[in-house]
C-alpha positions as a Markdown table, in Angstrom:
| # | Residue | x | y | z |
|---|---|---|---|---|
| 1 | Thr | 3.3 | 24.8 | -3.6 |
| 2 | Pro | 5.0 | 21.8 | -4.4 |
| 3 | Gly | 4.4 | 19.2 | -1.4 |
| 4 | Gly | 3.3 | 22.4 | 1.4 |
| 5 | Glu | -0.8 | 22.8 | 2.4 |
| 6 | Gly | -3.6 | 22.0 | -0.7 |
| 7 | Ala | -1.1 | 19.6 | -3.5 |
| 8 | Tyr | -1.8 | 17.8 | -5.3 |
| 9 | Ile | -1.7 | 15.3 | -8.4 |
| 10 | Ala | -3.2 | 15.8 | -11.3 |
| 11 | Ala | -5.3 | 12.9 | -12.6 |
| 12 | Glu | -3.4 | 12.4 | -15.6 |
| 13 | Thr | -0.1 | 11.9 | -13.1 |
| 14 | Ile | -2.4 | 9.6 | -11.1 |
| 15 | Asp | -4.1 | 7.6 | -14.7 |
| 16 | Leu | 0.6 | 7.1 | -15.8 |
| 17 | Met | 1.3 | 6.4 | -12.1 |
| 18 | Ile | -1.7 | 3.2 | -11.8 |
| 19 | Glu | -0.8 | 2.6 | -15.9 |
| 20 | Gln | 2.7 | 2.1 | -14.9 |
| 21 | Ile | 2.5 | -0.1 | -12.2 |
| 22 | Gly | 0.0 | -2.3 | -13.3 |
| 23 | Thr | 2.5 | -2.6 | -16.6 |
| 24 | Ser | 5.3 | -3.6 | -13.9 |
| 25 | Leu | 2.8 | -6.1 | -11.9 |
| 26 | Leu | 2.4 | -7.9 | -15.2 |
| 27 | Glu | 6.4 | -7.9 | -15.8 |
| 28 | Glu | 8.0 | -8.7 | -12.8 |
| 29 | Gly | 5.4 | -10.2 | -11.1 |
| 30 | Arg | 3.2 | -9.4 | -7.2 |
| 31 | Glu | 5.6 | -11.2 | -5.0 |
| 32 | Arg | 9.2 | -10.2 | -7.0 |
| 33 | Arg | 7.7 | -6.3 | -6.7 |
| 34 | Leu | 6.8 | -6.8 | -3.2 |
| 35 | Glu | 10.7 | -8.4 | -2.6 |
| 36 | Ser | 11.8 | -5.3 | -5.2 |
| 37 | Ile | 9.4 | -2.5 | -2.4 |
| 38 | Arg | 11.2 | -5.0 | 0.8 |
| 39 | Lys | 14.5 | -4.0 | -0.3 |
| 40 | Arg | 14.7 | -0.6 | -1.2 |
| 41 | Leu | 12.4 | 0.4 | 2.0 |
| 42 | Ser | 15.0 | -0.8 | 4.5 |
| 43 | Asp | 13.3 | 1.8 | 7.2 |
| 44 | Glu | 11.0 | 0.0 | 8.9 |
| 45 | Arg | 9.3 | 3.2 | 9.4 |
| 46 | Leu | 8.8 | 3.5 | 5.5 |
| 47 | Arg | 7.6 | -0.2 | 4.9 |
| 48 | Met | 4.4 | 0.8 | 7.8 |
| 49 | Ser | 3.7 | 3.6 | 5.5 |
| 50 | Ala | 3.8 | 1.3 | 2.7 |
| 51 | Leu | 1.4 | -1.2 | 4.4 |
| 52 | Asp | -0.1 | 2.0 | 6.0 |
| 53 | Ile | -1.0 | 3.2 | 1.9 |
| 54 | Val | -2.2 | -0.3 | 1.3 |
| 55 | Ile | -4.8 | -0.5 | 4.3 |
| 56 | Arg | -6.1 | 2.8 | 2.9 |
| 57 | Val | -6.4 | 2.0 | -0.8 |
| 58 | Met | -7.8 | -1.4 | 0.4 |
| 59 | Arg | -10.7 | 1.6 | 2.4 |
| 60 | Ala | -11.0 | 3.4 | -1.1 |
| 61 | Asp | -14.3 | 2.2 | -1.2 |
| 62 | Asp | -15.5 | 1.2 | 2.1 |
| 63 | Val | -15.4 | -2.5 | 1.1 |
| 64 | Val | -12.8 | -4.8 | 2.4 |
| 65 | His | -12.6 | -8.1 | 0.4 |
| 66 | Pro | -11.4 | -11.0 | 1.3 |
| 67 | Thr | -8.5 | -11.1 | -2.1 |
| 68 | Glu | -7.3 | -6.9 | 0.0 |
| 69 | Ser | -7.1 | -9.2 | 2.6 |
| 70 | Gly | -4.9 | -11.7 | 1.5 |
| 71 | Phe | -2.9 | -8.9 | 0.2 |
| 72 | Leu | -2.7 | -7.2 | 2.9 |
| 73 | Leu | -0.5 | -10.7 | 4.4 |
| 74 | Arg | 1.6 | -11.3 | 0.9 |
| 75 | Ala | 1.8 | -7.0 | 1.5 |
| 76 | Ala | 2.8 | -7.1 | 5.0 |
| 77 | Ala | 5.4 | -10.8 | 4.7 |
| 78 | Ala | 7.1 | -9.3 | 2.1 |
| 79 | Leu | 7.6 | -6.3 | 4.2 |
| 80 | Glu | 8.6 | -7.4 | 6.6 |
| 81 | Ile | 5.9 | -6.5 | 9.5 |
| 82 | Pro | 4.2 | -8.9 | 11.8 |
| 83 | Ala | 0.7 | -10.3 | 10.9 |
| 84 | Asp | -0.6 | -9.4 | 14.0 |
| 85 | Val | 0.9 | -6.1 | 13.8 |
| 86 | Ala | -1.0 | -5.4 | 9.4 |
| 87 | Leu | -4.4 | -6.7 | 10.5 |
| 88 | Glu | -4.0 | -4.3 | 14.6 |
| 89 | Arg | -3.4 | -1.1 | 12.0 |
| 90 | Leu | -6.3 | -2.3 | 9.3 |
| 91 | Arg | -8.4 | -2.2 | 12.7 |
| 92 | Leu | -6.9 | 0.7 | 14.3 |
| 93 | Ser | -7.9 | 2.4 | 10.7 |
| 94 | Tyr | -11.5 | 1.6 | 11.0 |
| 95 | Ala | -11.6 | 3.1 | 14.7 |
| 96 | Ser | -9.8 | 6.5 | 13.6 |
| 97 | His | -11.3 | 7.2 | 11.3 |
| 98 | Gly | -14.7 | 6.1 | 10.7 |
């Protein structure tokens, strides 16, 4: 069932999404893209969810590289989330998921 338990996104769809994001980043630049996302996510809960997605992507390979940490802080600033809150959410993600 769409969006229900057991729902998934096909690999082809994910590949297309990643390609579109990459194209968008090349055309707009990372900072402008983050600003665009912030404007569309006017609710603080939505911006926090977006930051949580950034953290999940960062942790996908179980290694957080310095460039990823820098991006987390830039994303947090663009989403108007304090850096200490972003870093605490990253820390808590390890506490809750190992």
